[in-house]
N, C-alpha and C positions, 0 to 999 in steps of 0.2 A: 452645344452642350448646356446643361443647367448646372450652375455651381451655387450651392446654398450653404450658408452658415447658420446653424441653430445656436442661439445663445440661451442658456438655461438660467433659471432662478438661482441655482446654487453657484453661479458665476463660472461654470464650465461652458465649453462650446464644442461643437462638432461640425466638421466640414463634410458635405455630401456632394459628390460629383455624379451627375447623371449624363451618360453619353448622348451624343446628338441623334443616335438611332431612335430615341424615344419619339422623335417627330415623324417617323416613317409611316405610322398609321393615319395620322391627321396632321397636316402641315399648318393648319390654322389655329388649332388649340390642343393643348395637352393637359392631362390631369394625372396626378400621382398622389397616392395616399401614404402618409407617414404615420407609423405607430411608434411612439416614443415612450421611454420609461420615465422621463423627467418632465417637469413643467417648463414650457417654453416661455422665455421672457421676450425674445425678439428673433426675427428672421431677416437675413440679408441675402439678397440675390447678387451674385457676382461680387463678393466682398473685396477681391484683389484686382478688379477691373480687367479681367482677362478676355472678355468678349466685346464685340463691337456693339455697344448699347449707347444710343444717342440720348436717351432719356433715363438718366440714373435716379431721377426723383421718385420713381415708383418702385424702387428696389428694396424698400424697407417695410417691415411690418413690426410693430405699428408704424404708421406713416411718420416719416421724419421730415421736419421742415429744414430746408437749407438756408443758411444765413447768406444774404446778399448784401454786400457793402457797396454803397454808391457815394461817389465823391461829388459834392455840389460846389460849383465855382461861382 
């Protein structure tokens, strides 16, 4: 499944869940058009970490940099 959270400029948000059947026509790539009434500030894919995604770095639009803390001895 695809789970998307749309965050809007007015600080509201909307969660959209698209069932896994969307992949039935093409297992390599899928596209979906969203027509929204509000201006989008950001989009998060799988915001509650419900799917088995090993690379969460690419789940944000605009791209979000993750802070990595390294301890030097």
